[in-house]
Biopython code that builds the backbone (N, CA, C, O; Angstrom):
import numpy as np
from Bio.PDB.StructureBuilder import StructureBuilder

atoms = [
    (1, "UNK", "N", (-19.853, 3.964, -0.554)),
    (1, "UNK", "CA", (-18.489, 4.550, -0.632)),
    (1, "UNK", "C", (-17.897, 4.357, -2.012)),
    (1, "UNK", "O", (-17.968, 3.245, -2.535)),
    (2, "UNK", "N", (-17.360, 5.296, -2.589)),
    (2, "UNK", "CA", (-16.756, 5.263, -3.862)),
    (2, "UNK", "C", (-15.281, 4.678, -3.732)),
    (2, "UNK", "O", (-14.496, 5.070, -2.869)),
    (3, "UNK", "N", (-14.993, 3.729, -4.649)),
    (3, "UNK", "CA", (-13.652, 3.093, -4.573)),
    (3, "UNK", "C", (-12.730, 3.818, -5.357)),
    (3, "UNK", "O", (-12.992, 3.998, -6.546)),
    (4, "UNK", "N", (-11.582, 4.305, -4.814)),
    (4, "UNK", "CA", (-10.637, 5.116, -5.548)),
    (4, "UNK", "C", (-9.996, 4.228, -6.742)),
    (4, "UNK", "O", (-10.019, 2.998, -6.789)),
    (5, "UNK", "N", (-9.452, 5.053, -7.643)),
    (5, "UNK", "CA", (-8.892, 4.336, -8.779)),
    (5, "UNK", "C", (-7.641, 3.453, -8.483)),
    (5, "UNK", "O", (-7.278, 2.590, -9.281)),
    (6, "UNK", "N", (-7.031, 3.683, -7.374)),
    (6, "UNK", "CA", (-5.724, 2.854, -7.027)),
    (6, "UNK", "C", (-6.196, 1.539, -6.479)),
    (6, "UNK", "O", (-5.316, 0.725, -6.196)),
    (7, "UNK", "N", (-7.475, 1.200, -6.282)),
    (7, "UNK", "CA", (-7.938, -0.156, -5.774)),
    (7, "UNK", "C", (-8.776, -0.844, -6.857)),
    (7, "UNK", "O", (-9.600, -0.188, -7.494)),
    (8, "UNK", "N", (-8.604, -2.017, -7.058)),
    (8, "UNK", "CA", (-9.390, -2.886, -7.878)),
    (8, "UNK", "C", (-9.634, -4.251, -7.420)),
    (8, "UNK", "O", (-8.789, -4.845, -6.750)),
    (9, "UNK", "N", (-10.698, -4.754, -7.735)),
    (9, "UNK", "CA", (-11.186, -6.118, -7.127)),
    (9, "UNK", "C", (-10.215, -7.196, -7.749)),
    (9, "UNK", "O", (-9.697, -7.012, -8.850)),
    (10, "UNK", "N", (-10.022, -8.184, -7.090)),
    (10, "UNK", "CA", (-9.230, -9.432, -7.457)),
    (10, "UNK", "C", (-9.836, -10.648, -6.890)),
    (10, "UNK", "O", (-10.305, -10.556, -5.756)),
    (11, "UNK", "N", (-9.893, -11.746, -7.494)),
    (11, "UNK", "CA", (-10.558, -13.002, -6.960)),
    (11, "UNK", "C", (-10.097, -13.370, -5.566)),
    (11, "UNK", "O", (-10.836, -14.035, -4.840)),
    (12, "UNK", "N", (-8.846, -12.945, -5.144)),
    (12, "UNK", "CA", (-8.292, -13.395, -3.880)),
    (12, "UNK", "C", (-8.416, -12.064, -2.872)),
    (12, "UNK", "O", (-7.879, -12.098, -1.765)),
    (13, "UNK", "N", (-9.067, -11.034, -3.271)),
    (13, "UNK", "CA", (-9.142, -9.848, -2.438)),
    (13, "UNK", "C", (-9.202, -8.598, -3.223)),
    (13, "UNK", "O", (-10.214, -8.302, -3.857)),
    (14, "UNK", "N", (-8.026, -7.774, -3.197)),
    (14, "UNK", "CA", (-8.048, -6.495, -3.908)),
    (14, "UNK", "C", (-6.651, -6.159, -4.410)),
    (14, "UNK", "O", (-5.711, -6.663, -3.796)),
    (15, "UNK", "N", (-6.412, -5.412, -5.394)),
    (15, "UNK", "CA", (-5.094, -4.914, -5.810)),
    (15, "UNK", "C", (-4.979, -3.588, -5.468)),
    (15, "UNK", "O", (-5.937, -2.854, -5.715)),
    (16, "UNK", "N", (-3.986, -3.133, -4.944)),
    (16, "UNK", "CA", (-3.672, -1.823, -4.522)),
    (16, "UNK", "C", (-2.398, -1.241, -5.251)),
    (16, "UNK", "O", (-1.328, -1.841, -5.148)),
    (17, "UNK", "N", (-2.495, -0.160, -5.934)),
    (17, "UNK", "CA", (-1.463, 0.512, -6.587)),
    (17, "UNK", "C", (-0.936, 1.529, -5.716)),
    (17, "UNK", "O", (-1.715, 2.399, -5.326)),
    (18, "UNK", "N", (0.360, 1.553, -5.322)),
    (18, "UNK", "CA", (1.013, 2.531, -4.488)),
    (18, "UNK", "C", (2.256, 3.184, -5.167)),
    (18, "UNK", "O", (2.934, 2.647, -6.044)),
    (19, "UNK", "N", (2.445, 4.372, -4.654)),
    (19, "UNK", "CA", (3.668, 5.069, -5.045)),
    (19, "UNK", "C", (4.436, 5.338, -3.669)),
    (19, "UNK", "O", (3.990, 6.062, -2.778)),
    (20, "UNK", "N", (5.567, 4.702, -3.625)),
    (20, "UNK", "CA", (6.278, 4.585, -2.406)),
    (20, "UNK", "C", (7.430, 5.634, -2.338)),
    (20, "UNK", "O", (8.186, 5.802, -3.295)),
    (21, "UNK", "N", (7.537, 6.332, -1.176)),
    (21, "UNK", "CA", (8.585, 7.219, -1.020)),
    (21, "UNK", "C", (9.521, 6.659, 0.138)),
    (21, "UNK", "O", (9.246, 6.877, 1.317)),
    (22, "UNK", "N", (10.587, 5.962, -0.229)),
    (22, "UNK", "CA", (11.446, 5.339, 0.860)),
    (22, "UNK", "C", (12.331, 6.446, 1.595)),
    (22, "UNK", "O", (12.500, 7.573, 1.127)),
    (23, "UNK", "N", (12.829, 6.039, 2.691)),
    (23, "UNK", "CA", (13.726, 6.947, 3.423)),
    (23, "UNK", "C", (13.056, 8.187, 4.020)),
    (23, "UNK", "O", (13.730, 9.178, 4.301)),
    (24, "UNK", "N", (11.779, 8.140, 4.209)),
    (24, "UNK", "CA", (11.126, 9.302, 4.767)),
    (24, "UNK", "C", (11.418, 9.302, 6.272)),
    (24, "UNK", "O", (12.000, 8.382, 6.847)),
    (25, "UNK", "N", (10.915, 10.529, 6.914)),
    (25, "UNK", "CA", (11.235, 10.576, 8.381)),
    (25, "UNK", "C", (10.249, 9.640, 9.134)),
    (25, "UNK", "O", (10.586, 9.194, 10.231)),
    (26, "UNK", "N", (9.076, 9.331, 8.604)),
    (26, "UNK", "CA", (8.176, 8.416, 9.214)),
    (26, "UNK", "C", (7.485, 7.626, 8.266)),
    (26, "UNK", "O", (7.480, 7.978, 7.086)),
    (27, "UNK", "N", (6.849, 6.509, 8.669)),
    (27, "UNK", "CA", (5.997, 5.759, 7.792)),
    (27, "UNK", "C", (4.613, 6.140, 7.926)),
    (27, "UNK", "O", (4.085, 6.150, 9.038)),
    (28, "UNK", "N", (3.941, 6.474, 6.813)),
    (28, "UNK", "CA", (2.690, 7.019, 6.900)),
    (28, "UNK", "C", (1.861, 6.953, 5.465)),
    (28, "UNK", "O", (2.476, 7.045, 4.402)),
    (29, "UNK", "N", (0.594, 6.808, 5.505)),
    (29, "UNK", "CA", (-0.117, 6.949, 4.289)),
    (29, "UNK", "C", (-0.392, 8.453, 4.097)),
    (29, "UNK", "O", (-0.889, 9.184, 4.954)),
    (30, "UNK", "N", (0.007, 8.828, 2.831)),
    (30, "UNK", "CA", (-0.079, 10.285, 2.521)),
    (30, "UNK", "C", (-1.454, 10.645, 1.830)),
    (30, "UNK", "O", (-2.117, 11.607, 2.218)),
    (31, "UNK", "N", (-1.828, 9.880, 0.853)),
    (31, "UNK", "CA", (-3.086, 10.163, 0.169)),
    (31, "UNK", "C", (-2.820, 9.868, -1.347)),
    (31, "UNK", "O", (-1.761, 9.401, -1.767)),
    (32, "UNK", "N", (-3.870, 10.183, -2.097)),
    (32, "UNK", "CA", (-3.839, 9.921, -3.554)),
    (32, "UNK", "C", (-2.632, 10.540, -4.246)),
    (32, "UNK", "O", (-2.192, 11.609, -3.824)),
    (33, "UNK", "N", (-2.097, 9.956, -5.241)),
    (33, "UNK", "CA", (-0.953, 10.430, -6.068)),
    (33, "UNK", "C", (-1.113, 9.999, -7.510)),
    (33, "UNK", "O", (-0.486, 9.047, -7.976)),
    (34, "UNK", "N", (-2.072, 10.813, -8.280)),
    (34, "UNK", "CA", (-2.432, 10.361, -9.604)),
    (34, "UNK", "C", (-3.337, 9.204, -9.432)),
    (34, "UNK", "O", (-4.350, 9.311, -8.742)),
    (35, "UNK", "N", (-3.015, 8.091, -10.033)),
    (35, "UNK", "CA", (-3.875, 6.846, -9.972)),
    (35, "UNK", "C", (-3.180, 5.789, -8.962)),
    (35, "UNK", "O", (-3.358, 4.576, -9.072)),
    (36, "UNK", "N", (-2.400, 6.358, -8.005)),
    (36, "UNK", "CA", (-1.803, 5.424, -7.020)),
    (36, "UNK", "C", (-2.079, 6.132, -5.677)),
    (36, "UNK", "O", (-2.583, 7.254, -5.614)),
    (37, "UNK", "N", (-1.724, 5.419, -4.642)),
    (37, "UNK", "CA", (-1.853, 5.794, -3.218)),
    (37, "UNK", "C", (-0.389, 6.111, -2.758)),
    (37, "UNK", "O", (0.463, 5.222, -2.776)),
    (38, "UNK", "N", (-0.113, 7.346, -2.359)),
    (38, "UNK", "CA", (1.259, 7.648, -1.873)),
    (38, "UNK", "C", (1.438, 7.235, -0.447)),
    (38, "UNK", "O", (0.619, 7.527, 0.424)),
    (39, "UNK", "N", (2.538, 6.543, -0.228)),
    (39, "UNK", "CA", (2.839, 6.062, 1.087)),
    (39, "UNK", "C", (4.336, 6.367, 1.290)),
    (39, "UNK", "O", (5.164, 6.088, 0.423)),
    (40, "UNK", "N", (4.669, 6.968, 2.504)),
    (40, "UNK", "CA", (6.058, 7.108, 2.779)),
    (40, "UNK", "C", (6.455, 6.099, 3.781)),
    (40, "UNK", "O", (5.722, 5.741, 4.704)),
    (41, "UNK", "N", (7.704, 5.634, 3.549)),
    (41, "UNK", "CA", (8.246, 4.610, 4.556)),
    (41, "UNK", "C", (9.609, 5.048, 5.086)),
    (41, "UNK", "O", (10.473, 5.533, 4.356)),
    (42, "UNK", "N", (9.751, 4.849, 6.401)),
    (42, "UNK", "CA", (11.113, 5.364, 6.929)),
    (42, "UNK", "C", (12.217, 4.455, 6.566)),
    (42, "UNK", "O", (13.364, 4.861, 6.751)),
    (43, "UNK", "N", (12.020, 3.251, 6.061)),
    (43, "UNK", "CA", (13.129, 2.307, 5.728)),
    (43, "UNK", "C", (13.851, 2.710, 4.375)),
    (43, "UNK", "O", (13.187, 3.221, 3.473)),
    (44, "UNK", "N", (15.158, 2.490, 4.239)),
    (44, "UNK", "CA", (15.877, 2.844, 3.059)),
    (44, "UNK", "C", (15.504, 1.918, 1.958)),
    (44, "UNK", "O", (15.059, 0.798, 2.210)),
    (45, "UNK", "N", (15.671, 2.355, 0.735)),
    (45, "UNK", "CA", (15.334, 1.367, -0.482)),
    (45, "UNK", "C", (16.513, 0.456, -0.842)),
    (45, "UNK", "O", (16.999, 0.466, -1.973)),
    (46, "UNK", "N", (16.973, -0.348, 0.165)),
    (46, "UNK", "CA", (17.998, -1.220, 0.010)),
    (46, "UNK", "C", (17.695, -2.629, 0.639)),
    (46, "UNK", "O", (17.265, -2.729, 1.789)),
    (47, "UNK", "N", (17.943, -3.729, -0.183)),
    (47, "UNK", "CA", (17.892, -4.996, 0.344)),
    (47, "UNK", "C", (16.398, -5.450, 0.707)),
    (47, "UNK", "O", (16.165, -6.346, 1.518)),
    (48, "UNK", "N", (15.432, -4.747, 0.030)),
    (48, "UNK", "CA", (13.982, -4.990, 0.301)),
    (48, "UNK", "C", (13.486, -4.408, 1.629)),
    (48, "UNK", "O", (12.373, -4.744, 2.033)),
    (49, "UNK", "N", (14.219, -3.582, 2.312)),
    (49, "UNK", "CA", (13.852, -2.976, 3.588)),
    (49, "UNK", "C", (12.464, -2.180, 3.427)),
    (49, "UNK", "O", (11.526, -2.378, 4.199)),
    (50, "UNK", "N", (12.412, -1.330, 2.441)),
    (50, "UNK", "CA", (11.332, -0.440, 2.182)),
    (50, "UNK", "C", (10.053, -1.283, 1.835)),
    (50, "UNK", "O", (8.954, -1.003, 2.313)),
    (51, "UNK", "N", (10.266, -2.356, 0.957)),
    (51, "UNK", "CA", (9.130, -3.182, 0.656)),
    (51, "UNK", "C", (8.577, -3.909, 1.912)),
    (51, "UNK", "O", (7.361, -4.019, 2.069)),
    (52, "UNK", "N", (9.450, -4.394, 2.786)),
    (52, "UNK", "CA", (8.975, -5.076, 4.030)),
    (52, "UNK", "C", (8.233, -4.122, 4.931)),
    (52, "UNK", "O", (7.201, -4.442, 5.521)),
    (53, "UNK", "N", (8.808, -2.929, 5.014)),
    (53, "UNK", "CA", (8.049, -1.874, 5.940)),
    (53, "UNK", "C", (6.735, -1.484, 5.289)),
    (53, "UNK", "O", (5.817, -1.160, 6.041)),
    (54, "UNK", "N", (6.531, -1.478, 3.930)),
    (54, "UNK", "CA", (5.393, -1.049, 3.311)),
    (54, "UNK", "C", (4.357, -2.243, 3.567)),
    (54, "UNK", "O", (3.216, -1.935, 3.911)),
    (55, "UNK", "N", (4.682, -3.523, 3.422)),
    (55, "UNK", "CA", (3.869, -4.570, 3.627)),
    (55, "UNK", "C", (3.404, -4.666, 5.103)),
    (55, "UNK", "O", (2.257, -4.970, 5.429)),
    (56, "UNK", "N", (4.396, -4.381, 5.948)),
    (56, "UNK", "CA", (3.973, -4.349, 7.461)),
    (56, "UNK", "C", (3.024, -3.286, 7.800)),
    (56, "UNK", "O", (2.135, -3.535, 8.614)),
    (57, "UNK", "N", (3.121, -2.104, 7.252)),
    (57, "UNK", "CA", (2.155, -1.035, 7.490)),
    (57, "UNK", "C", (0.802, -1.400, 6.835)),
    (57, "UNK", "O", (-0.224, -1.117, 7.453)),
    (58, "UNK", "N", (0.737, -1.914, 5.813)),
    (58, "UNK", "CA", (-0.490, -2.345, 5.049)),
    (58, "UNK", "C", (-1.163, -3.443, 5.871)),
    (58, "UNK", "O", (-2.372, -3.381, 6.096)),
    (59, "UNK", "N", (-0.428, -4.421, 6.314)),
    (59, "UNK", "CA", (-0.957, -5.606, 7.069)),
    (59, "UNK", "C", (-1.540, -5.111, 8.464)),
    (59, "UNK", "O", (-2.525, -5.644, 8.977)),
    (60, "UNK", "N", (-0.894, -4.112, 9.001)),
    (60, "UNK", "CA", (-1.356, -3.599, 10.312)),
    (60, "UNK", "C", (-2.626, -2.734, 10.045)),
    (60, "UNK", "O", (-3.569, -2.905, 10.817)),
    (61, "UNK", "N", (-2.742, -1.912, 9.136)),
    (61, "UNK", "CA", (-3.793, -1.031, 8.823)),
    (61, "UNK", "C", (-5.040, -1.814, 8.359)),
    (61, "UNK", "O", (-6.168, -1.515, 8.749)),
    (62, "UNK", "N", (-4.769, -2.896, 7.453)),
    (62, "UNK", "CA", (-5.972, -3.608, 6.918)),
    (62, "UNK", "C", (-6.298, -4.876, 7.631)),
    (62, "UNK", "O", (-7.403, -5.407, 7.520)),
    (63, "UNK", "N", (-5.376, -5.340, 8.335)),
    (63, "UNK", "CA", (-5.582, -6.636, 9.073)),
    (63, "UNK", "C", (-5.542, -7.956, 8.130)),
    (63, "UNK", "O", (-5.982, -9.056, 8.463)),
    (64, "UNK", "N", (-4.965, -7.658, 6.961)),
    (64, "UNK", "CA", (-5.002, -8.828, 6.057)),
    (64, "UNK", "C", (-3.510, -9.045, 5.615)),
    (64, "UNK", "O", (-2.617, -8.245, 5.891)),
    (65, "UNK", "N", (-3.323, -10.231, 4.888)),
    (65, "UNK", "CA", (-2.052, -10.536, 4.313)),
    (65, "UNK", "C", (-1.805, -9.702, 3.042)),
    (65, "UNK", "O", (-2.732, -9.535, 2.250)),
    (66, "UNK", "N", (-0.620, -9.186, 2.826)),
    (66, "UNK", "CA", (-0.219, -8.380, 1.740)),
    (66, "UNK", "C", (0.960, -9.007, 0.968)),
    (66, "UNK", "O", (1.974, -9.353, 1.576)),
    (67, "UNK", "N", (0.841, -9.150, -0.320)),
    (67, "UNK", "CA", (1.842, -9.683, -1.131)),
    (67, "UNK", "C", (2.199, -8.757, -2.261)),
    (67, "UNK", "O", (1.317, -8.187, -2.904)),
    (68, "UNK", "N", (3.538, -8.590, -2.525)),
    (68, "UNK", "CA", (3.984, -7.657, -3.593)),
    (68, "UNK", "C", (3.787, -8.487, -4.738)),
    (68, "UNK", "O", (4.315, -9.596, -4.819)),
    (69, "UNK", "N", (2.932, -7.926, -5.776)),
    (69, "UNK", "CA", (2.618, -8.617, -7.091)),
    (69, "UNK", "C", (3.530, -8.043, -8.151)),
    (69, "UNK", "O", (3.847, -8.738, -9.116)),
    (70, "UNK", "N", (3.953, -6.838, -8.015)),
    (70, "UNK", "CA", (4.744, -6.174, -9.119)),
    (70, "UNK", "C", (5.358, -4.946, -8.532)),
    (70, "UNK", "O", (4.748, -4.282, -7.695)),
    (71, "UNK", "N", (6.646, -4.607, -8.984)),
    (71, "UNK", "CA", (7.261, -3.403, -8.728)),
    (71, "UNK", "C", (8.363, -3.493, -7.550)),
    (71, "UNK", "O", (8.547, -2.594, -6.730)),
    (72, "UNK", "N", (9.045, -4.677, -7.590)),
    (72, "UNK", "CA", (10.029, -4.904, -6.440)),
    (72, "UNK", "C", (11.060, -3.749, -6.349)),
    (72, "UNK", "O", (11.412, -3.306, -5.255)),
    (73, "UNK", "N", (11.503, -3.303, -7.450)),
    (73, "UNK", "CA", (12.594, -2.264, -7.297)),
    (73, "UNK", "C", (12.114, -0.889, -7.813)),
    (73, "UNK", "O", (12.931, 0.008, -8.023)),
    (74, "UNK", "N", (10.862, -0.733, -8.005)),
    (74, "UNK", "CA", (10.257, 0.524, -8.552)),
    (74, "UNK", "C", (9.452, 1.240, -7.403)),
    (74, "UNK", "O", (8.966, 0.607, -6.465)),
    (75, "UNK", "N", (9.349, 2.593, -7.542)),
    (75, "UNK", "CA", (8.597, 3.233, -6.543)),
    (75, "UNK", "C", (7.035, 2.870, -6.811)),
    (75, "UNK", "O", (6.251, 2.896, -5.863)),
    (76, "UNK", "N", (6.674, 2.589, -7.894)),
    (76, "UNK", "CA", (5.299, 2.225, -8.238)),
    (76, "UNK", "C", (5.131, 0.670, -8.027)),
    (76, "UNK", "O", (5.837, -0.122, -8.650)),
    (77, "UNK", "N", (4.214, 0.281, -7.167)),
    (77, "UNK", "CA", (4.136, -1.077, -6.790)),
    (77, "UNK", "C", (2.670, -1.521, -6.873)),
    (77, "UNK", "O", (1.782, -0.699, -6.650)),
    (78, "UNK", "N", (2.375, -2.850, -7.201)),
    (78, "UNK", "CA", (1.101, -3.363, -7.141)),
    (78, "UNK", "C", (1.108, -4.406, -6.040)),
    (78, "UNK", "O", (1.943, -5.309, -6.014)),
    (79, "UNK", "N", (0.115, -4.250, -5.097)),
    (79, "UNK", "CA", (0.145, -5.160, -4.030)),
    (79, "UNK", "C", (-1.172, -5.893, -4.019)),
    (79, "UNK", "O", (-2.203, -5.297, -4.331)),
    (80, "UNK", "N", (-1.174, -7.154, -3.675)),
    (80, "UNK", "CA", (-2.380, -7.997, -3.513)),
    (80, "UNK", "C", (-2.719, -7.988, -1.968)),
    (80, "UNK", "O", (-1.894, -8.417, -1.161)),
    (81, "UNK", "N", (-3.849, -7.532, -1.600)),
    (81, "UNK", "CA", (-4.259, -7.610, -0.215)),
    (81, "UNK", "C", (-5.443, -8.692, -0.210)),
    (81, "UNK", "O", (-6.500, -8.573, -0.831)),
    (82, "UNK", "N", (-5.099, -9.688, 0.543)),
    (82, "UNK", "CA", (-6.013, -10.873, 0.488)),
    (82, "UNK", "C", (-7.170, -10.917, 1.426)),
    (82, "UNK", "O", (-7.028, -10.571, 2.599)),
    (83, "UNK", "N", (-8.290, -11.323, 0.961)),
    (83, "UNK", "CA", (-9.468, -11.652, 1.778)),
    (83, "UNK", "C", (-10.180, -10.401, 2.174)),
    (83, "UNK", "O", (-10.949, -10.456, 3.133)),
    (84, "UNK", "N", (-10.011, -9.339, 1.567)),
    (84, "UNK", "CA", (-10.800, -8.051, 1.847)),
    (84, "UNK", "C", (-11.126, -7.405, 0.499)),
    (84, "UNK", "O", (-10.389, -7.520, -0.481)),
    (85, "UNK", "N", (-12.286, -6.711, 0.508)),
    (85, "UNK", "CA", (-12.791, -5.992, -0.594)),
    (85, "UNK", "C", (-12.171, -4.652, -0.797)),
    (85, "UNK", "O", (-11.694, -4.069, 0.176)),
    (86, "UNK", "N", (-12.139, -4.083, -2.066)),
    (86, "UNK", "CA", (-11.702, -2.715, -2.183)),
    (86, "UNK", "C", (-12.334, -1.726, -1.331)),
    (86, "UNK", "O", (-11.680, -0.785, -0.882)),
    (87, "UNK", "N", (-13.616, -1.888, -1.071)),
    (87, "UNK", "CA", (-14.321, -0.914, -0.273)),
    (87, "UNK", "C", (-13.815, -1.070, 1.221)),
    (87, "UNK", "O", (-13.732, -0.036, 1.884)),
    (88, "UNK", "N", (-13.498, -2.185, 1.758)),
    (88, "UNK", "CA", (-13.018, -2.365, 3.094)),
    (88, "UNK", "C", (-11.685, -1.735, 3.170)),
    (88, "UNK", "O", (-11.406, -1.049, 4.153)),
    (89, "UNK", "N", (-10.829, -1.914, 2.198)),
    (89, "UNK", "CA", (-9.464, -1.280, 2.170)),
    (89, "UNK", "C", (-9.500, 0.294, 2.069)),
    (89, "UNK", "O", (-8.732, 0.987, 2.735)),
    (90, "UNK", "N", (-10.379, 0.792, 1.250)),
    (90, "UNK", "CA", (-10.542, 2.186, 1.059)),
    (90, "UNK", "C", (-10.926, 2.789, 2.497)),
    (90, "UNK", "O", (-10.438, 3.842, 2.909)),
    (91, "UNK", "N", (-11.827, 2.036, 3.201)),
    (91, "UNK", "CA", (-12.193, 2.648, 4.529)),
    (91, "UNK", "C", (-11.011, 2.602, 5.451)),
    (91, "UNK", "O", (-10.933, 3.444, 6.346)),
    (92, "UNK", "N", (-10.070, 1.672, 5.304)),
    (92, "UNK", "CA", (-8.889, 1.555, 6.284)),
    (92, "UNK", "C", (-7.752, 2.461, 5.945)),
    (92, "UNK", "O", (-6.936, 2.785, 6.809)),
    (93, "UNK", "N", (-7.669, 2.920, 4.591)),
    (93, "UNK", "CA", (-6.550, 3.632, 4.164)),
    (93, "UNK", "C", (-6.767, 5.117, 4.106)),
    (93, "UNK", "O", (-6.207, 5.752, 3.213)),
    (94, "UNK", "N", (-7.496, 5.696, 4.940)),
    (94, "UNK", "CA", (-7.465, 7.197, 4.997)),
    (94, "UNK", "C", (-6.133, 7.577, 5.556)),
    (94, "UNK", "O", (-5.581, 6.942, 6.455)),
    (95, "UNK", "N", (-5.608, 8.713, 4.942)),
    (95, "UNK", "CA", (-4.280, 9.169, 5.399)),
    (95, "UNK", "C", (-4.046, 9.202, 6.896)),
    (95, "UNK", "O", (-4.807, 9.879, 7.587)),
    (96, "UNK", "N", (-3.036, 8.512, 7.461)),
    (96, "UNK", "CA", (-2.884, 8.213, 8.662)),
    (96, "UNK", "C", (-1.376, 8.091, 9.039)),
    (96, "UNK", "O", (-0.554, 7.738, 8.193)),
    (97, "UNK", "N", (-1.048, 8.372, 10.243)),
    (97, "UNK", "CA", (0.429, 8.286, 10.825)),
    (97, "UNK", "C", (0.248, 7.197, 11.911)),
    (97, "UNK", "O", (-0.703, 7.196, 12.693)),
    (98, "UNK", "N", (1.290, 6.217, 11.900)),
    (98, "UNK", "CA", (1.213, 5.308, 12.939)),
    (98, "UNK", "C", (1.581, 5.767, 14.306)),
    (98, "UNK", "O", (1.525, 4.986, 15.255)),
]
sb = StructureBuilder()
sb.init_structure("model")
sb.init_model(0)
sb.init_chain("A")
sb.init_seg("    ")
for serial, (resi, resn, name, xyz) in enumerate(atoms, 1):
    if name == "N":
        sb.init_residue(resn, " ", resi, " ")
    sb.init_atom(name, np.array(xyz, "f"), 0.0, 1.0, " ", f" {name:<3s}", serial, name[0])
structure = sb.get_structure()
């Protein structure tokens, strides 16, 4: 399997670059968006709600711990997904609706 450009290896797992669209009708993985993975979240972009919903979605989909490494207030975020390889994450992150 080819690893998409939005995933890169990290000593603790993998780094995932995402483009987040907060305030969507539903939370879902949309697909590639340039060099990032586009994800819509239903939570509003206030008080960290969208970030928490994003982490919750990724933890549920990958079964791993997710930490926001960069982009707390930006739509473009870098997340550390611990204990899994980029290949494993790529397999889990096919566009999906919860």
